[in-house]
C-alpha positions, 0 to 999 in steps of 0.5 A: 054890385061890384065887379072887375073888368077882366079881358073886357068882360065884367066879372061879378064879385058877388061870391068873392069873400073879402079876407078882412073886409066886410063886403056887402053891407046893409046901411042900417048897420053903421048907424046901429053900431055907432048908436046902440053899441057906441062904437067910435069911427075909429073902432067902426073902421077897424071892424069893417076893414080889418076884422070882417070878412073870412077872418071875422067869420072864422076868428082864426085867419083870413087865409083859406089855406089855413082854414082848409088845413085846420080841425077847428070847428069854426075853420070848418064852419067858414069852409061850409059856408063858403062852399054853399055861397060860391059856385067854386066849392072848395074841397079838403084834400 
């Protein structure tokens, strides 16, 4: 499990969603994408490091400020999912 060290204490990153990176990933996903989907190494890196995370789930933005302000159903979906997956639930104002 990834963790940051803050004030000499480890802080879990388990519920910290990356903006564009994939975060936790089952190791079987990589060979599946290469063998079954024919993805190149470059395409795989692009997907896992630039088009995943909050951006990949929303398809709109990696910035929660924009997602919270949006009326787009995919933005609302991400805010809902994030709210149920994190101890700090974002609220719309």
